[in-house]
All heavy atoms as an XYZ file, in Angstrom:
1023
protein
N      76.451    108.787    125.911
C      75.569    108.969    124.770
C      74.387    108.011    124.898
O      74.553    106.818    125.079
C      76.352    108.673    123.481
C      75.545    108.777    122.243
S      76.616    108.527    120.810
C      75.419    107.996    119.645
N      73.220    108.535    124.809
C      72.017    107.713    124.901
C      71.723    107.080    123.544
O      71.939    107.694    122.505
C      70.836    108.553    125.341
N      71.258    105.864    123.581
C      70.919    105.151    122.355
C      69.489    104.656    122.471
O      69.142    103.983    123.436
C      71.884    103.975    122.145
C      71.553    103.135    120.941
C      71.814    103.582    119.663
C      70.959    101.887    121.083
C      71.502    102.828    118.551
C      70.643    101.114    119.975
C      70.927    101.594    118.718
O      70.615    100.839    117.606
N      68.657    105.034    121.534
C      67.274    104.565    121.515
C      67.225    103.170    120.921
O      67.652    102.973    119.784
C      66.395    105.482    120.659
C      66.141    106.820    121.302
O      66.135    106.880    122.546
O      65.946    107.801    120.562
N      66.746    102.225    121.706
C      66.562    100.879    121.188
C      65.124    100.801    120.694
O      64.180    100.834    121.482
C      66.825     99.802    122.260
C      68.273     99.894    122.717
C      66.497     98.418    121.715
C      68.621     98.970    123.842
N      64.982    100.790    119.387
C      63.650    100.687    118.823
C      63.726     99.930    117.502
O      64.803     99.678    116.976
C      62.993    102.052    118.664
C      63.758    103.077    117.894
C      62.993    104.396    117.983
C      63.680    105.518    117.279
N      62.913    106.757    117.332
N      62.576     99.594    117.012
C      62.494     98.813    115.786
C      61.195     99.154    115.089
O      60.300     99.768    115.661
C      62.572     97.312    116.092
C      61.490     96.831    117.022
C      60.305     96.332    116.509
C      61.646     96.883    118.390
C      59.291     95.902    117.355
C      60.648     96.456    119.246
C      59.463     95.959    118.727
N      61.129     98.758    113.843
C      59.873     98.871    113.102
C      59.503     97.463    112.642
O      60.359     96.583    112.512
C      60.004     99.836    111.926
C      60.944     99.344    110.847
C      61.097    100.357    109.740
N      61.984     99.790    108.721
C      62.541    100.483    107.760
N      62.320    101.774    107.661
N      63.312     99.905    106.873
N      58.219     97.261    112.425
C      57.704     95.942    112.049
C      56.990     96.069    110.709
O      56.099     96.901    110.554
C      56.715     95.410    113.120
C      56.156     94.063    112.709
C      57.394     95.330    114.476
N      57.399     95.235    109.739
C      56.707     95.182    108.456
C      55.689     94.058    108.531
O      56.032     92.897    108.796
C      57.681     94.930    107.313
C      57.003     94.803    105.985
C      56.809     93.657    105.278
C      56.424     95.852    105.199
N      56.145     93.934    104.107
C      55.893     95.272    104.033
C      56.292     97.219    105.383
C      55.253     96.026    103.053
C      55.656     97.961    104.407
C      55.150     97.361    103.246
N      54.438     94.403    108.341
C      53.356     93.421    108.320
C      53.136     93.038    106.863
O      52.718     93.861    106.054
C      52.094     94.038    108.917
C      50.944     93.054    109.017
O      50.856     92.125    108.176
O      50.118     93.228    109.925
N      53.451     91.799    106.536
C      53.369     91.341    105.145
C      51.940     91.367    104.605
O      51.738     91.573    103.413
C      53.928     89.917    105.014
C      55.414     89.818    105.247
C      55.859     88.370    105.126
C      57.309     88.186    105.436
N      57.715     86.761    105.364
N      50.962     91.161    105.470
C      49.579     91.129    105.000
C      49.021     92.532    104.757
O      48.418     92.789    103.730
C      48.694     90.357    105.969
C      48.969     88.877    105.931
C      48.024     88.105    106.811
O      47.508     88.604    107.806
N      47.791     86.851    106.446
N      49.234     93.441    105.701
C      48.700     94.793    105.516
C      49.652     95.669    104.701
O      49.288     96.772    104.307
C      48.411     95.459    106.860
O      49.605     95.672    107.581
N      50.865     95.157    104.463
C      51.883     95.852    103.675
C      52.143     97.265    104.187
O      52.112     98.238    103.442
C      51.511     95.874    102.197
C      51.452     94.495    101.582
C      51.346     94.570    100.077
C      51.198     93.250     99.411
N      52.040     92.192     99.731
N      52.447     97.323    105.503
C      52.800     98.602    106.100
C      53.712     98.398    107.306
O      53.729     97.332    107.916
C      51.554     99.393    106.500
C      50.737     98.755    107.590
C      49.464     99.535    107.913
O      49.180    100.535    107.232
O      48.767     99.145    108.848
N      54.472     99.462    107.612
C      55.336     99.465    108.789
C      54.578    100.021    109.975
O      53.733    100.904    109.836
C      56.565    100.356    108.570
C      57.669     99.689    107.812
C      58.021    100.149    106.564
C      58.357     98.622    108.349
C      59.050     99.561    105.855
C      59.385     98.012    107.648
C      59.731     98.488    106.400
N      54.949     99.525    111.150
C      54.433    100.069    112.392
C      55.439     99.761    113.484
O      56.255     98.856    113.357
C      53.088     99.444    112.747
O      52.617    100.012    113.956
N      55.396    100.521    114.530
C      56.174    100.195    115.721
C      55.295    100.341    116.955
O      55.656     99.899    118.029
C      57.410    101.092    115.829
O      57.034    102.436    115.859
N      54.127    100.912    116.778
C      53.226    101.148    117.891
C      52.526     99.864    118.308
O      51.971     99.154    117.485
C      52.198    102.215    117.531
C      52.848    103.553    117.298
C      51.861    104.618    116.984
C      52.658    105.895    116.788
N      51.971    106.987    116.305
N      52.592     99.592    119.599
C      51.910     98.434    120.149
C      52.731     97.151    120.116
O      52.328     96.148    120.679
N      53.890     97.171    119.468
C      54.731     95.976    119.382
C      55.824     96.006    120.444
O      56.392     97.053    120.734
C      55.404     95.871    118.014
C      54.472     95.505    116.893
C      53.967     96.482    116.041
C      54.102     94.182    116.665
C      53.120     96.153    114.996
C      53.254     93.852    115.632
C      52.761     94.841    114.811
O      51.916     94.511    113.785
N      56.117     94.839    120.992
C      57.260     94.660    121.886
C      57.906     93.326    121.560
O      57.289     92.464    120.920
C      56.846     94.677    123.377
O      55.818     93.704    123.578
C      56.364     96.034    123.816
N      59.141     93.189    121.996
C      59.870     91.936    121.807
C      60.257     91.427    123.188
O      60.806     92.182    123.997
C      61.132     92.137    120.949
C      60.765     92.715    119.592
C      61.889     90.816    120.778
C      61.961     93.102    118.745
N      59.988     90.157    123.436
C      60.356     89.567    124.717
C      61.854     89.261    124.724
O      62.515     89.286    123.682
C      59.573     88.267    124.981
O      59.947     87.301    123.993
C      58.072     88.507    124.938
N      62.382     88.955    125.902
C      63.810     88.632    126.023
C      64.197     87.393    125.229
O      65.339     87.252    124.811
C      64.196     88.456    127.493
C      64.145     89.728    128.339
C      64.427     89.414    129.793
C      65.103     90.769    127.807
N      63.244     86.503    125.001
C      63.549     85.306    124.209
C      63.208     85.499    122.727
O      63.188     84.552    121.950
C      62.870     84.070    124.784
C      61.353     84.163    124.809
O      60.810     85.256    124.563
O      60.703     83.132    125.074
N      62.940     86.743    122.317
C      62.785     87.057    120.900
C      61.386     86.910    120.328
O      61.204     86.987    119.122
N      60.388     86.731    121.159
C      59.008     86.611    120.670
C      58.412     87.993    120.432
O      58.616     88.916    121.211
C      58.135     85.859    121.671
C      58.619     84.458    121.966
C      58.371     83.555    120.801
C      58.802     82.153    121.167
N      59.112     81.348    120.037
N      57.664     88.120    119.362
C      57.018     89.377    119.024
C      55.628     89.419    119.637
O      54.836     88.481    119.478
C      56.932     89.529    117.504
C      56.309     90.814    116.967
C      57.161     92.026    117.359
C      56.161     90.741    115.457
N      55.335     90.520    120.349
C      54.030     90.713    120.962
C      53.361     91.933    120.353
O      54.023     92.917    120.022
C      54.160     90.939    122.475
C      54.910     89.892    123.300
C      54.977     90.328    124.753
C      54.249     88.535    123.182
N      52.041     91.873    120.226
C      51.249     93.015    119.773
C      50.245     93.298    120.870
O      49.427     92.432    121.212
C      50.546     92.692    118.453
C      49.504     93.678    118.025
C      50.107     94.876    117.354
N      48.993     95.765    116.995
C      49.145     96.913    116.435
N      50.343     97.326    116.136
N      48.116     97.654    116.167
N      50.324     94.488    121.464
C      49.472     94.878    122.582
C      49.529     93.854    123.711
O      48.523     93.486    124.308
C      48.034     95.108    122.113
C      47.870     96.155    121.016
C      46.442     96.182    120.508
C      48.310     97.524    121.511
N      50.740     93.339    123.975
C      50.976     92.412    125.072
C      50.648     90.962    124.787
O      50.895     90.096    125.620
N      50.130     90.658    123.614
C      49.749     89.292    123.258
C      50.654     88.774    122.140
O      51.015     89.537    121.241
C      48.295     89.238    122.777
C      47.292     89.699    123.805
C      47.296     88.826    125.038
O      47.308     87.605    124.952
N      47.308     89.455    126.205
N      51.008     87.489    122.174
C      51.829     86.938    121.088
C      51.129     87.111    119.738
O      49.915     86.919    119.635
C      51.954     85.455    121.437
C      51.652     85.361    122.902
C      50.702     86.480    123.192
N      51.874     87.517    118.722
C      51.280     87.661    117.395
C      51.050     86.275    116.807
O      51.784     85.332    117.088
C      52.154     88.504    116.435
C      52.317     89.911    116.944
C      53.481     87.850    116.187
N      50.004     86.164    116.030
C      49.720     84.918    115.337
C      50.556     84.900    114.067
O      50.685     85.915    113.394
C      48.228     84.825    114.998
C      47.319     84.882    116.208
C      47.576     83.733    117.163
O      47.733     82.592    116.760
N      47.624     84.039    118.450
N      51.141     83.752    113.757
C      51.915     83.572    112.538
C      53.046     84.606    112.421
O      52.995     85.513    111.595
C      50.993     83.629    111.310
C      51.640     82.994    110.105
O      52.797     82.568    110.150
N      50.911     82.921    109.017
N      54.062     84.446    113.254
C      55.200     85.371    113.282
C      55.882     85.527    111.926
O      56.547     86.523    111.676
C      56.243     84.916    114.313
C      56.014     85.506    115.668
C      57.173     85.290    116.617
O      58.332     85.546    116.220
O      56.914     84.867    117.751
N      55.712     84.548    111.045
C      56.331     84.629    109.716
C      55.746     85.762    108.873
O      56.321     86.129    107.852
C      56.178     83.304    108.965
C      56.974     82.181    109.604
O      57.952     82.481    110.327
O      56.626     81.012    109.387
N      54.612     86.322    109.272
C      54.003     87.436    108.537
C      54.606     88.782    108.904
O      54.179     89.809    108.385
C      52.492     87.497    108.792
C      51.755     86.417    108.033
O      52.234     85.929    107.022
N      50.602     86.044    108.525
N      55.617     88.790    109.803
C      56.196     90.038    110.275
C      57.711     90.029    110.090
O      58.360     89.009    110.296
C      55.865     90.255    111.760
C      54.394     90.291    112.023
C      53.694     89.139    112.356
C      53.696     91.485    111.919
C      52.334     89.173    112.595
C      52.325     91.523    112.150
C      51.646     90.369    112.487
N      58.256     91.165    109.702
C      59.703     91.326    109.552
C      60.126     92.490    110.445
O      59.572     93.580    110.352
C      60.086     91.626    108.093
C      59.627     90.488    107.186
C      61.592     91.831    107.969
C      59.783     90.781    105.702
N      61.105     92.240    111.316
C      61.600     93.267    112.230
C      62.843     93.935    111.655
O      63.715     93.264    111.086
C      61.970     92.653    113.582
C      60.853     91.952    114.334
C      61.386     91.316    115.602
C      59.749     92.926    114.662
N      62.933     95.248    111.803
C      64.100     96.015    111.406
C      64.544     96.856    112.593
O      63.749     97.652    113.114
C      63.786     96.953    110.233
C      63.447     96.233    108.984
N      62.260     96.427    108.321
C      64.133     95.324    108.274
C      62.236     95.659    107.251
N      63.359     94.984    107.207
N      65.790     96.709    112.986
C      66.313     97.486    114.113
C      66.695     98.889    113.676
O      67.169     99.109    112.559
C      67.536     96.782    114.695
N      66.492     99.838    114.572
C      66.916    101.214    114.366
C      68.437    101.263    114.525
O      68.988    100.699    115.456
C      66.225    102.112    115.397
C      66.633    103.553    115.368
C      66.631    104.276    114.183
C      66.998    104.200    116.530
C      66.986    105.621    114.164
C      67.345    105.542    116.526
C      67.351    106.251    115.335
N      69.121    101.941    113.629
C      70.581    102.027    113.681
C      71.083    103.013    114.720
O      72.256    102.997    115.071
C      71.166    102.447    112.321
O      70.731    103.787    112.039
C      70.745    101.504    111.215
N      70.203    103.886    115.189
C      70.624    104.941    116.101
C      71.049    106.193    115.354
O      71.441    107.182    115.965
N      70.983    106.149    114.024
C      71.416    107.273    113.192
C      70.266    107.819    112.364
O      69.286    107.129    112.104
C      72.532    106.815    112.246
C      73.787    106.253    112.897
C      74.713    105.682    111.843
C      74.485    107.316    113.715
N      70.434    109.057    111.943
C      69.487    109.689    111.030
C      70.252    110.202    109.820
O      71.454    110.439    109.895
C      68.768    110.848    111.716
C      67.878    110.404    112.863
C      67.181    111.587    113.483
C      66.266    111.128    114.610
N      65.529    112.254    115.191
N      69.550    110.358    108.714
C      70.206    110.891    107.522
C      70.289    112.411    107.616
O      69.870    113.019    108.603
C      69.524    110.409    106.236
C      68.214    111.117    105.913
O      67.722    111.930    106.725
O      67.681    110.858    104.827
N      70.825    113.027    106.575
C      71.034    114.478    106.603
C      69.724    115.262    106.610
O      69.724    116.455    106.863
C      71.931    114.912    105.447
C      71.366    114.686    104.065
C      72.411    115.051    103.021
C      71.888    114.908    101.610
N      72.933    115.283    100.638
N      68.602    114.598    106.354
C      67.294    115.240    106.409
C      66.504    114.821    107.646
O      65.292    114.967    107.696
C      66.496    114.940    105.137
C      67.189    115.455    103.902
C      67.748    114.574    102.993
C      67.312    116.820    103.667
C      68.406    115.044    101.859
C      67.970    117.294    102.538
C      68.513    116.399    101.651
O      69.171    116.868    100.542
N      67.210    114.255    108.619
C      66.646    113.863    109.911
C      65.694    112.667    109.824
O      64.830    112.484    110.676
C      65.947    115.056    110.578
C      65.993    114.970    112.093
O      66.989    114.438    112.637
O      65.029    115.420    112.745
N      65.841    111.825    108.791
C      65.041    110.602    108.685
C      65.792    109.470    109.390
O      66.981    109.281    109.175
C      64.819    110.220    107.221
C      63.955    111.185    106.463
C      63.777    110.712    105.035
C      63.000    111.703    104.207
N      62.978    111.329    102.796
N      65.076    108.723    110.212
C      65.690    107.602    110.931
C      66.118    106.511    109.955
O      65.429    106.231    108.976
C      64.709    107.033    111.948
C      64.403    107.990    113.074
C      63.447    107.422    114.095
O      62.707    106.457    113.792
O      63.430    107.968    115.212
N      67.258    105.883    110.261
C      67.796    104.814    109.421
C      67.628    103.466    110.119
O      68.015    103.301    111.277
C      69.276    105.065    109.125
C      69.589    106.366    108.392
C      71.097    106.556    108.278
C      68.934    106.395    107.032
N      67.051    102.526    109.382
C      66.803    101.174    109.892
C      67.484    100.146    108.988
O      67.879    100.453    107.860
C      65.294    100.881    109.892
C      64.532    101.619    110.960
C      64.096    102.917    110.761
C      64.231    100.997    112.168
C      63.384    103.595    111.743
C      63.516    101.662    113.149
C      63.097    102.958    112.928
O      62.392    103.617    113.906
N      67.575     98.916    109.517
C      68.067     97.806    108.698
C      67.279     97.746    107.396
O      66.071     98.008    107.383
C      67.835     96.468    109.415
C      68.745     96.169    110.546
C      68.410     94.822    111.137
O      67.490     94.771    111.968
O      69.070     93.831    110.774
N      67.944     97.382    106.338
C      67.396     97.200    105.000
C      66.960     98.494    104.324
O      66.407     98.451    103.233
C      66.281     96.150    104.975
C      66.801     94.762    105.313
C      65.842     93.661    104.941
O      65.062     93.821    103.986
O      65.876     92.618    105.614
N      67.222     99.645    104.951
C      67.003    100.895    104.237
C      68.075    101.031    103.164
O      69.213    100.580    103.344
C      67.084    102.100    105.179
C      65.805    102.339    105.953
O      64.759    101.771    105.561
O      65.848    103.092    106.939
N      67.713    101.655    102.078
C      68.654    101.906    100.990
C      69.054    103.364    101.084
O      68.201    104.244    101.161
C      68.019    101.576     99.631
C      67.650    100.086     99.615
C      68.960    101.921     98.488
C      66.758     99.668     98.476
N      70.373    103.592    101.121
C      70.868    104.947    101.313
C      71.868    105.329    100.220
O      72.498    104.473     99.603
C      71.548    105.116    102.688
C      72.767    104.201    102.811
C      70.559    104.891    103.810
C      73.641    104.506    104.000
N      71.967    106.621    100.011
C      73.018    107.191     99.177
C      73.961    107.893    100.141
O      73.517    108.529    101.097
C      72.416    108.189     98.198
C      73.437    108.866     97.310
C      72.782    109.887     96.410
O      72.345    110.933     96.936
O      72.712    109.629     95.200
N      75.261    107.743     99.913
C      76.226    108.348    100.826
C      77.444    108.815    100.044
O      77.675    108.426     98.899
C      76.639    107.358    101.919
C      77.303    106.135    101.364
N      78.668    106.029    101.225
C      76.792    104.990    100.874
C      78.962    104.851    100.692
N      77.843    104.208    100.476
N      78.226    109.640    100.681
C      79.451    110.142    100.087
C      80.623    109.403    100.703
O      80.653    109.161    101.914
C      79.589    111.659    100.347
O      78.430    112.301     99.838
C      80.822    112.221     99.677
N      81.585    109.054     99.885
C      82.787    108.374    100.357
C      83.998    109.000     99.664
O      83.917    109.427     98.514
C      82.711    106.853    100.083
C      83.870    106.130    100.728
C      82.624    106.552     98.613
C      83.702    104.634    100.783
N      85.097    109.080    100.378
C      86.333    109.608     99.801
C      87.120    108.451     99.196
O      87.410    107.467     99.865
C      87.155    110.299    100.874
N      87.421    108.566     97.910
C      88.212    107.545     97.212
C      89.318    108.243     96.438
O      89.036    109.043     95.551
C      87.350    106.757     96.230
C      86.517    105.689     96.829
C      85.875    104.867     95.734
C      85.101    103.715     96.316
N      84.433    102.922     95.303
N      90.561    107.950     96.807
C      91.682    108.520     96.072
C      91.675    110.032     96.026
O      92.038    110.624     95.015
N      91.249    110.671     97.097
C      91.222    112.125     97.147
C      89.996    112.755     96.524
O      89.841    113.969     96.537
N      89.109    111.937     95.962
C      87.875    112.442     95.355
C      86.673    111.985     96.168
O      86.692    110.924     96.775
C      87.723    111.931     93.919
C      88.818    112.439     93.017
O      89.195    113.603     93.095
N      89.334    111.568     92.162
N      85.631    112.784     96.134
C      84.388    112.400     96.788
C      83.479    111.732     95.768
O      83.305    112.233     94.661
C      83.691    113.621     97.384
C      84.432    114.310     98.516
C      83.664    115.537     98.987
C      84.682    113.367     99.670
N      82.907    110.592     96.146
C      82.076    109.812     95.252
C      80.754    109.485     95.940
O      80.735    109.193     97.131
C      82.782    108.480     94.883
O      84.069    108.775     94.373
C      81.992    107.696     93.871
N      79.668    109.528     95.186
C      78.365    109.125     95.697
C      78.180    107.630     95.426
O      78.420    107.165     94.314
C      77.240    109.892     95.003
C      77.243    111.380     95.264
C      76.879    111.703     96.687
O      77.753    111.966     97.496
N      75.614    111.684     96.991
N      77.757    106.896     96.450
C      77.483    105.469     96.307
C      76.147    105.155     96.961
O      75.666    105.911     97.795
C      78.598    104.632     96.936
C      79.912    104.744     96.212
C      80.938    103.747     96.701
O      80.646    102.977     97.651
O      82.038    103.731     96.138
N      75.601    104.003     96.585
C      74.326    103.553     97.144
C      74.545    102.193     97.789
O      75.291    101.359     97.254
C      73.245    103.479     96.043
C      72.941    104.895     95.557
C      71.984    102.795     96.546
C      71.978    104.990     94.417
N      73.915    101.975     98.928
C      74.052    100.695     99.614
C      72.835    100.387    100.465
O      71.998    101.252    100.728
N      72.772     99.142    100.903
C      71.687     98.651    101.753
C      72.254     98.422    103.146
O      73.302     97.792    103.298
C      71.095     97.336    101.195
C      69.974     96.825    102.081
C      70.625     97.523     99.769
N      71.563     98.926    104.162
C      72.022     98.776    105.539
C      71.730     97.356    106.019
O      70.617     96.862    105.897
C      71.337     99.791    106.465
C      71.669    101.212    106.023
C      71.734     99.552    107.923
C      70.887    102.287    106.772
N      72.753     96.725    106.568
C      72.648     95.363    107.135
C      73.297     95.362    108.515
O      74.207     96.135    108.775
C      73.379     94.344    106.261
C      73.005     94.357    104.814
C      71.833     93.479    104.554
N      71.589     93.413    103.119
C      70.425     93.263    102.589
N      69.372     93.156    103.357
N      70.260     93.217    101.290
N      72.869     94.451    109.372
C      73.515     94.285    110.671
C      74.562     93.196    110.540
O      74.295     92.114    110.025
C      72.502     93.915    111.756
C      73.126     93.874    113.118
C      73.412     95.058    113.796
C      73.464     92.673    113.714
C      74.002     95.032    115.043
C      74.055     92.650    114.963
C      74.329     93.832    115.617
O      74.925     93.800    116.850
N      75.774     93.476    111.015
C      76.871     92.516    110.956
C      77.055     91.922    112.345
O      77.524     92.600    113.268
C      78.146     93.231    110.485
C      79.309     92.296    110.321
O      79.607     91.498    111.202
N      79.986     92.401    109.187
N      76.679     90.661    112.507
C      76.784     89.996    113.808
C      78.218     89.864    114.283
O      78.488     89.939    115.479
C      76.140     88.603    113.753
C      74.635     88.666    113.782
O      74.053     89.482    114.480
N      73.993     87.819    113.000
N      79.163     89.642    113.377
C      80.562     89.471    113.759
C      81.136     90.731    114.399
O      81.985     90.652    115.278
C      81.419     89.085    112.546
C      81.049     87.718    111.993
O      80.512     86.884    112.760
O      81.283     87.489    110.790
N      80.698     91.887    113.952
C      81.209     93.156    114.469
C      80.208     93.873    115.369
O      80.510     94.939    115.898
C      81.594     94.079    113.307
C      82.682     93.529    112.452
N      83.994     93.517    112.841
C      82.650     92.945    111.232
C      84.736     92.965    111.905
N      83.940     92.598    110.908
N      79.025     93.310    115.515
C      77.954     93.900    116.329
C      77.749     95.367    115.959
O      77.717     96.256    116.805
C      78.245     93.741    117.817
N      77.610     95.602    114.648
C      77.443     96.969    114.151
C      76.708     96.928    112.817
O      76.606     95.878    112.181
C      78.796     97.637    113.980
N      76.221     98.082    112.397
C      75.549     98.196    111.112
C      76.567     98.532    110.027
O      77.421     99.398    110.209
C      74.454     99.263    111.163
C      73.311     98.871    112.040
C      73.227     99.296    113.349
C      72.315     98.030    111.543
C      72.176     98.912    114.159
C      71.258     97.634    112.345
C      71.186     98.079    113.652
N      76.454     97.816    108.918
C      77.334     97.988    107.768
C      76.472     98.101    106.514
O      75.306     97.722    106.524
C      78.237     96.764    107.596
C      79.453     96.745    108.496
C      79.340     96.582    109.866
C      80.721     96.881    107.953
C      80.453     96.554    110.683
C      81.845     96.854    108.768
C      81.705     96.687    110.128
O      82.817     96.670    110.924
N      77.072     98.565    105.461
C      76.408     98.492    104.166
C      76.709     97.144    103.554
O      77.680     96.479    103.913
C      76.892     99.609    103.242
C      76.455    101.010    103.630
C      76.862    101.990    102.548
C      74.975    101.092    103.879
N      75.894     96.737    102.613
C      76.091     95.443    101.971
C      77.430     95.351    101.242
O      77.921     94.267    100.973
C      74.937     95.104    101.035
C      74.639     96.188    100.028
O      75.239     97.278    100.095
O      73.779     95.964     99.176
N      78.077     96.481    100.956
C      79.387     96.452    100.306
C      80.537     96.413    101.310
O      81.700     96.514    100.929
C      79.550     97.646     99.367
C      79.511     98.974    100.085
O      79.512     99.036    101.306
N      79.467    100.055     99.319
N      80.219     96.294    102.602
C      81.249     96.121    103.616
C      81.675     97.369    104.363
O      82.497     97.305    105.260
N      81.136     98.527    104.012
C      81.514     99.763    104.697
C      80.731     99.913    105.998
O      79.513     99.748    106.010
C      81.230    100.980    103.813
C      82.062    101.110    102.551
C      81.516    102.225    101.672
C      83.506    101.381    102.904
N      81.412    100.234    107.107
C      80.697    100.490    108.364
C      79.853    101.752    108.253
O      80.318    102.774    107.750
C      81.821    100.685    109.386
C      83.056    100.195    108.732
C      82.860    100.302    107.264
N      78.629    101.681    108.719
C      77.705    102.804    108.624
C      78.248    104.047    109.340
O      78.069    105.167    108.880
C      76.345    102.398    109.212
C      75.173    103.315    108.932
C      74.935    103.474    107.437
C      73.930    102.780    109.595
N      78.958    103.841    110.446
C      79.467    104.971    111.217
C      80.588    105.730    110.501
O      80.942    106.826    110.905
C      79.961    104.501    112.587
C      78.863    104.135    113.569
C      79.446    103.531    114.838
C      78.002    105.336    113.898
N      81.161    105.157    109.448
C      82.240    105.829    108.732
C      81.747    106.624    107.525
O      82.546    107.201    106.805
C      83.293    104.814    108.279
C      84.059    104.207    109.416
C      85.128    103.251    108.936
O      85.329    103.050    107.751
N      85.819    102.646    109.884
N      80.465    106.660    107.308
C      79.908    107.349    106.151
C      79.495    108.767    106.526
O      79.249    109.059    107.680
C      78.690    106.589    105.625
C      78.893    105.120    105.316
C      77.590    104.504    104.860
C      79.972    104.916    104.285
N      79.430    109.623    105.533
C      78.924    110.963    105.768
C      78.031    111.381    104.610
O      78.002    110.740    103.570
C      80.050    111.967    106.023
C      81.000    112.160    104.891
C      80.846    113.212    104.012
C      82.072    111.296    104.698
C      81.719    113.410    102.973
C      82.951    111.486    103.654
C      82.786    112.542    102.783
N      77.273    112.430    104.847
C      76.314    112.939    103.879
C      75.362    111.831    103.419
O      75.175    111.583    102.240
C      77.024    113.565    102.676
O      76.111    114.255    101.870
N      74.755    111.164    104.396
C      73.849    110.050    104.119
C      72.457    110.590    103.784
O      71.933    111.469    104.466
C      73.754    109.111    105.337
C      75.116    108.482    105.621
C      72.694    108.045    105.125
C      75.164    107.710    106.924
N      71.876    110.037    102.723
C      70.501    110.377    102.343
C      69.727    109.080    102.166
O      70.104    108.214    101.381
C      70.467    111.170    101.043
C      69.047    111.567    100.633
C      69.022    112.390     99.357
N      69.429    111.637     98.181
C      68.610    110.913     97.405
N      67.330    110.846     97.703
N      69.062    110.285     96.349
N      68.648    108.945    102.913
C      67.804    107.753    102.797
C      67.014    107.822    101.501
O      66.319    108.798    101.230
C      66.849    107.684    103.996
C      65.949    106.476    104.004
C      65.137    106.488    105.284
C      64.146    105.368    105.344
N      63.469    105.316    106.642
N      67.145    106.775    100.687
C      66.390    106.678     99.436
C      65.037    106.029     99.699
O      64.024    106.432     99.156
C      67.177    105.875     98.379
C      68.439    106.645     97.996
C      66.317    105.579     97.166
C      69.369    105.879     97.078
N      65.030    105.018    100.540
C      63.784    104.324    100.863
C      64.070    102.920    101.341
O      65.159    102.615    101.816
N      63.094    102.050    101.198
C      63.265    100.646    101.554
C      62.478     99.808    100.552
O      61.540    100.304     99.919
C      62.825    100.379    102.997
C      61.366    100.622    103.196
O      60.532     99.858    102.700
N      61.021    101.686    103.912
N      62.874     98.544    100.402
C      62.245     97.707     99.374
C      60.839     97.235     99.712
O      60.173     96.649     98.874
C      63.199     96.520     99.273
C      63.851     96.456    100.602
C      63.970     97.866    101.076
N      60.371     97.511    100.908
C      59.036     97.070    101.300
C      57.984     98.086    100.875
O      56.965     97.729    100.294
C      58.978     96.824    102.810
C      59.950     95.748    103.221
C      61.223     96.071    103.643
C      59.607     94.410    103.124
C      62.138     95.084    103.989
C      60.500     93.411    103.462
C      61.772     93.754    103.888
O      62.656     92.771    104.204
N      58.231     99.347    101.166
C      57.279    100.389    100.791
C      57.424    100.791     99.329
O      56.507    101.350     98.749
C      57.484    101.622    101.669
C      57.117    101.369    103.112
C      57.429    102.541    104.006
O      58.556    103.077    103.935
O      56.548    102.917    104.786
N      58.570    100.503     98.731
C      58.827    100.852     97.340
C      59.472     99.642     96.645
O      60.696     99.557     96.545
C      59.743    102.077     97.270
C      59.846    102.624     95.876
O      59.462    101.965     94.906
N      60.387    103.810     95.754
N      58.672     98.683     96.169
C      59.196     97.431     95.612
C      60.172     97.608     94.450
O      61.005     96.748     94.221
C      57.948     96.682     95.158
C      56.852     97.247     95.984
C      57.217     98.687     96.217
N      60.114     98.725     93.734
C      61.068     98.900     92.641
C      62.496     98.984     93.180
O      63.445     98.597     92.503
C      60.720    100.122     91.763
C      61.463    100.032     90.448
C      61.032    101.420     92.463
C      60.859    100.854     89.348
N      62.649     99.448     94.417
C      63.979     99.489     95.025
C      64.520     98.085     95.240
O      65.727     97.867     95.177
C      63.942    100.263     96.346
C      63.646    101.747     96.226
C      63.536    102.378     97.622
C      64.691    102.462     95.401
N      63.642     97.121     95.504
C      64.076     95.736     95.643
C      64.708     95.264     94.339
O      65.796     94.700     94.327
C      62.892     94.825     96.003
C      63.293     93.377     96.097
C      63.834     92.863     97.242
C      63.112     92.532     95.005
C      64.212     91.541     97.323
C      63.471     91.198     95.072
C      64.028     90.700     96.251
N      64.026     95.517     93.233
C      64.552     95.112     91.931
C      65.862     95.808     91.586
O      66.753     95.217     91.005
C      63.521     95.378     90.822
C      62.294     94.505     90.956
O      62.396     93.415     91.558
O      61.224     94.909     90.487
N      65.988     97.072     91.966
C      67.172     97.843     91.604
C      68.385     97.530     92.466
O      69.504     97.488     91.962
C      66.877     99.342     91.709
C      65.928     99.913     90.673
C      65.596    101.365     91.008
C      66.540     99.816     89.286
N      68.190     97.321     93.781
C      69.333     97.258     94.675
C      69.510     95.954     95.456
O      70.600     95.669     95.904
C      69.265     98.409     95.687
C      69.258     99.746     95.016
C      68.113    100.541     95.016
C      70.373    100.194     94.345
C      68.104    101.758     94.396
C      70.369    101.413     93.699
C      69.233    102.196     93.730
O      69.222    103.397     93.095
N      68.467     95.185     95.624
C      68.587     93.992     96.465
C      68.585     92.715     95.652
O      69.319     91.786     95.949
C      67.475     93.990     97.540
C      67.673     95.187     98.442
C      67.470     92.694     98.322
C      66.663     95.341     99.519
N      67.816     92.654     94.618
C      67.626     91.433     93.830
C      68.923     90.959     93.179
O      69.122     89.789     92.951
C      66.567     91.686     92.757
C      66.079     90.446     92.067
C      64.960     90.834     91.121
C      64.397     89.640     90.417
N      63.308     90.031     89.521
N      69.820     91.885     92.895
C      71.070     91.607     92.164
C      71.710     90.295     92.515
O      71.992     89.881     93.524
C      72.081     92.719     92.382
C      71.651     94.020     91.813
C      72.703     95.057     92.082
C      72.243     96.431     91.708
N      73.207     97.454     91.981
């Protein structure tokens, strides 16, 4: 199975995502068009999970998703934030569920492009 290693970059100043022209060196430095970016603190990197939602939207770290889970023989809709778990080297939701065990995933958005999502789901 092929896995696309890609990421998106949130530029805090321009308040937009991009992945074009950015690369990461082996020692973790962010480059833009082959040159080191100035003030790396102005950029936030999000790794691609390798998965897409049911509408074919790519899922990245810190995306907020709605998903279906089976609980006690019933199907329930829940919402969670995608996080990378270093201990398991995998993507999980903030409530501890592994992303690969979910089904019927729908991307709601992310707190960067839609700040109200930050207040609703991350600020807690």
